[in-house]
MARRO-600754 format. One record per atom (N, C-alpha, C, O, CB): residue in three letters; x, y, z. Coordinates in steps of 0.1 Angstrom, whole numbers, plus 5000, padded with zeros to 4 digits. Each point is the difference from the previous one (the first is absolute). Glycine has a CB too. Example, Ala and Ser with C-alpha at 12.3 -4.5 7.8 and 13.67 -1.06 7.14 Angstrom:
ala513249435078ala499150125000ala500950125000ala501050005007ala497149885005ser501550234981ser500950115000ser499250115008ser500550115001ser500749834977
END
This chain:
unk827271898457unk500349984986unk498549925001unk500049884999unk503150114995unk495850095007unk498949964997unk499849924985unk500450064990unk499050135028unk499949684981unk499749974994unk500949894992unk499949974989unk498850215016unk502349795004unk501149924996unk499749835003unk500049945010unk501650284996unk498349744982unk499849825005unk501549944995unk500850054992unk496149915000unk503249925018unk501449934997unk499349904990unk498849974999unk502950045025unk499649954968unk499749914989unk500749915001unk501150004994unk498250134993unk500249745022unk500849915003unk500049914991unk498949935001unk500950135019unk501149894969unk499849904991unk500249875003unk501049955007unk499450214982unk498549755005unk499949855006unk500849914987unk499850044988unk497449985027unk503649894988unk500349924990unk499149894999unk499549935008unk502650134994unk497849954981unk499049854993unk500249885003unk501249995004unk498650094980unk499849855017unk499949855005unk499949954986unk499949875001unk498850145024unk501450024966unk499949944985unk501149894997unk501250025000unk497950204993unk500449665004unk501149944997unk500650044984unk499350004990unk499749815027unk502250214983unk500550004985unk500249944988unk500149885004unk500550185008unk499449934976unk499749914987unk500849925005unk499449894999unk500050234981unk501949855025unk500849905003unk499849915007unk500549894998unk500550234997unk498249915019unk499549945009unk500650025013unk500950074999unk498649804985unk500350105025unk500450005014unk501449995002unk500349884998unk497750035008unk503050154997unk501449915000unk500049915012unk499650045011unk501850134978unk499249715009unk500249925010unk501050045015unk501050075001unk498549784975unk499950105032unk500850035013unk501749994998unk500349884999unk497650035015unk503050174986unk501249984999unk500750005014unk499950115004unk499950004974unk500849835029unk500950045013unk501050054998unk500849974992unk498749885018unk500650264998unk501050095000unk501249935001unk500449935009unk498250235000unk502549884976unk501549965000unk500750095001unk499550084992unk500349764998unk501350215014unk500750125002unk500450004986unk500649894996unk500250135030unk499050094964unk500850014987unk501550055000unk500550105003unk497449944988unk502549855005unk501649994999unk501050034988unk501350015000unk498149835014unk499850184978unk500650024982unk499850124999unk498850035001unk500749774985unk501250315013unk499650124993unk500349994988unk500449904995unk499850215020unk499550034978unk500150024990unk501450024994unk500650065009unk497350014996unk503249904984unk500649954998unk500949885005unk501249984997unk498250214997unk499949735013unk501049925004unk500349894992unk499249994990unk500250075030unk501749824981unk500349934990unk499549865008unk500350005012unk501850164975unk497249755008unk499649885002unk500449884993unk500150014987unk498650115020unk501549784997unk500349844993unk498649994990unk498950045003unk502649805021unk498850094964unk499049974991unk499749825008unk500949925002unk500250284970unk497749795031unk500349865006unk499149904990unk499449905005unk501150195022unk499549934960unk499549924990unk501049974986unk501250045000unk496550085011unk501949804979unk500549954996unk500050104981unk499949944990unk499749845034unk500550354979unk499550054987unk501050044992unk500050034988unk498150025020unk503249965003unk501250034993unk500850125008unk501250025000unk497649924976unk500450135031unk500050135006unk500849955011unk499949895004unk497950244988unk503350005016unk500849915008unk499850085012unk499749955011unk502149944973unk498450275014unk499550115014unk499150094991unk500150014988unk502250025030unk497150034989unk498650064994unk500250165011unk500650005010unk497549724984unk501350395002unk499650125005unk498950035006unk499349964991unk501950094995unk498249985020unk498750055006unk499950144996unk500950085002unk499149765017unk499050184975unk499950144993unk498750055004unk499850124997unk501749834983unk497449975026unk498750065001unk499349915010unk500349884999unk499650234976unk499349915034unk499449915008unk498750024998unk499450115003unk502349895013unk497349874977unk498550044999unk499349985010unk500149925009unk500050034971unk498850165019unk499350025008unk500350075017unk499449995010unk500049834972unk501950255015unk500550055011unk499450155003unk500250104993unk501849755002unk497350165019unk499650105005unk500850065007unk499749975011unk498649954988unk502750175001unk500650045011unk499950175001unk499250074993unk502449705005unk499350295012unk499950115006unk501250104989unk500749944992unk498549945036unk500850234973unk500550114991unk501650005002unk500550035010unk497350124993unk502849814986unk501949995003unk499949875007unk500950015007unk500250254998unk498349624997unk500749885004unk499949914990unk499049964994unk500750085028unk501749934977unk500149914991unk499149834998unk499749935009unk502750224995unk497449844988unk498749874998unk500649895002unk501149994995unk497650104987unk501049815024unk500949885003unk498849894998unk498850045001unk503450065018unk498249754979unk499549925000unk500349865012unk501149985004unk498750154972unk499449805027unk499949895005unk499649854992unk499750004988unk500050185028unk500349714991unk499949874997unk498750034997unk499250075007unk502649795005unk497950054971unk498950014994unk499450094992unk498949984994unk501249915019unk500850244988unk499550134995unk500649994984unk501049944996unk499150205030unk498949954964unk500449974986unk501050145001unk499950095008unk497649774978unk503450135005unk500950094996unk500450034987unk500149914992unk500350045026unk499850164979unk500850034983unk501349995001unk500650075008unk497950114984unk502449715001unk501450015000unk500550014986unk499349984990unk500849905032unk501250154980unk501050004989unk501349895003unk500650005011unk498650264984unk500949674993unk500949915000unk501450074998unk500350074990unk497949765001unk502750135022unk501450075002unk500949884991unk500950044992unk498750105036unk500449744974unk501449904999unk498649894994unk498949985006unk503950085019unk497749894963unk499249884995unk500649984985unk501050054994unk496750005022unk501349874980unk500050024983unk499850074991unk498850025000unk501049865004unk500750174988unk500350114993unk498550064994unk499850125001unk502849784994unk496550015000unk499050064995unk499150025012unk498950064997unk501349854980unk500050075034unk499150035013unk500450175008unk499350085005unk500649615000unk501650304994unk500950135004unk499050134997unk499450034990unk503149865002unk497450185020unk499550144996unk498649984997unk499550084992unk502750004998unk497149835015unk498549974995unk499150035011unk500549985011unk500049834972unk498650225017unk498850045014unk499249914998unk499749974988unk500250275015unk499649695007unk499149895007unk499450035009unk500350105006unk500849774989unk498050065009unk499349975012unk500649895005unk500449904993unk497550205002unk502249925021unk500349855005unk499550035017unk499850115005unk502649814975unk497449955025unk499749995014unk501249975009unk500949924997unk496850014995unk502350135022unk500749995006unk499749845009unk499049975006unk501350314991unk500849645001unk500149875008unk500449965010unk499649905006unk500450074980unk501250125019unk500649985012unk500650145002unk500150074991unk500349695006unk499950285019unk500650115003unk500849985011unk499649925009unk498850194982unk503049975011unk500449955011unk499750075016unk500449955011unk501249974970unk497750195018unk499450015012unk499049895006unk499449914995unk501050334999unk499649795018unk498849895007unk498650034997unk499550114999unk501949855021unk498249944978unk498450014997unk499449885012unk500349895002unk499950194967unk499050025035unk499449955017unk498549964993unk499350074993unk502150115029unk498449684984unk498949934996unk499450015013unk500650055010unk500249794971unk497550115019unk498850035010unk500649925012unk499950045011unk498049984971unk502849855016unk500549895007unk500950065010unk499949975012unk499849874969unk501150255015unk501150085007unk501250014996unk500950095002unk498049875015unk501349914975unk501049944992unk500850124989unk499450044991unk499149735011unk502850285000unk500550084990unk500749944989unk500949925003unk499350235014unk499549874971unk500849934989unk501250094988unk499750094992unk497949745012unk503250134998unk500950054993unk500849944988unk500449885000unk499550205019unk500350004970unk500749914989unk501250074997unk500150115006unk497749814982unk503650025002unk501050035001unk500450114991unk501150064999unk499149745011unk498750204981unk500050114988unk498650064997unk498949965004unk503049924984unk498250255003unk498750044995unk499749964987unk500750044991unk499450135022unk499049764985unk499549954987unk498750004996unk499049995006unk502449904997unk498750154981unk498650024991unk500049914990unk501049974994unk498950275008unk498749704995unk499749944984unk499350144991unk499150085002unk500449635009unk501250254979unk499550064990unk498549964996unk499649885001unk502950154994unk496750064999unk498649975000unk499450114987unk500350124998unk499549805034unk499349994960unk499350074989unk499150105004unk499750015012unk500649804977unk499250265002unk498850095004unk499049985006unk499450065008unk501150014978unk499249765007unk498749955004unk500349915017unk499149925003unk499950064966unk501650025035unk500549905009unk500649925001unk500749995011unk498450044992unk500949864983unk501049944999unk501349995003unk500650115001unk498149904990unk502249895012unk501449995003unk500649994984unk499549934991unk500449945036unk501150214973unk501150024988unk500649864999unk500049934989unk500750355016unk500049665009unk500649884999unk499349905001unk498850025001unk502950065005unk498949794995unk499449885004unk500349955009unk499449895002unk500350084983unk501450065026unk500349955014unk500450135011unk500450114995unk500649664991unk498950225026unk500750125007unk501249875008unk499749885001unk497750375005unk503849824998unk500749965005unk499850055017unk499450105003unk501949884971unk499349945034unk499950025012unk498750015009unk498949994995unk503050104997unk498249925018unk498650045008unk499050094997unk500550104994unk500749865022unk497350054985unk499350134998unk499050005014unk499549915005unk500550094966unk500050145032unk499550025013unk498449994999unk499350034991unk502750135015unk497449785005unk498749955002unk499050154992unk499150014992unk501649825035unk499850224979unk499050194999unk499950004979unk499050024993unk502950215039unk499349764964unk500049994985unk499249934994unk499550044990unk502250005012unk498249815006unk499449904992unk498449974997unk499449944991unk502749995017unk497450155008unk498850015003unk499550124990unk498850014999unk501449895026unk500550184969unk499450114997unk500350004985unk499450094993unk500850025029unk500749804971unk499949974984unk500149834998unk501049945002unk500250334991unk497949695005unk499749835001unk501049944991unk500649905004unk496950104999unk502750084982unk500949984991unk501449955007unk500649904998unk498150274986unk501549935026unk501649985003unk500049875011unk500949915001unk499750384996unk498149725010unk500249895005unk500149874999unk500549925008unk499050214999unk499749834978unk500049894989unk501749964998unk500649895001unk497050224986unk502749995010unk501450014995unk501849945012unk501049954997unk497350304987unk501149815028unk500850025010unk500349865006unk499149935004unk500050304999unk502549734999unk500049885006unk500249995012unk500249905006unk500350054978unk499450165019unk500249975017unk499050175004unk500250114995unk503049725009unk495750135006unk499750105007unk500150015014unk499649935010unk499450094973unk501650125016unk500549995021unk498750135006unk499950025012unk504049954987
END
């Protein structure tokens, strides 16, 4: 094949409009779509179903999953009548599956939990029940302000 030239694509190093995403340590994604999590705030919702994981880039036919600190879209399954069957954004603050820290310590919680967030990133509730993982508090300052215990 005379005259054939290989065209190697070079990735652009340009910074996007949102800026460079901060370095996030790998946390195993343990909360797949359709799983039910506990609502850890005082909005009136009791249980939430994960419908979509924000910013998830996966493989074909792999079910999207979230980990601590991730933004997810949820539907309220149990709670006050005005919240039931409504969709909201939420941040995962606890997961049962062990989280491995750089120090080598593994942290586990007794339930999977999330807090409801407005589209602007503000918390809908005024209080967070139970502990919050440090990974979520680091990424979401508003969550860190309301958290009583950060583990």
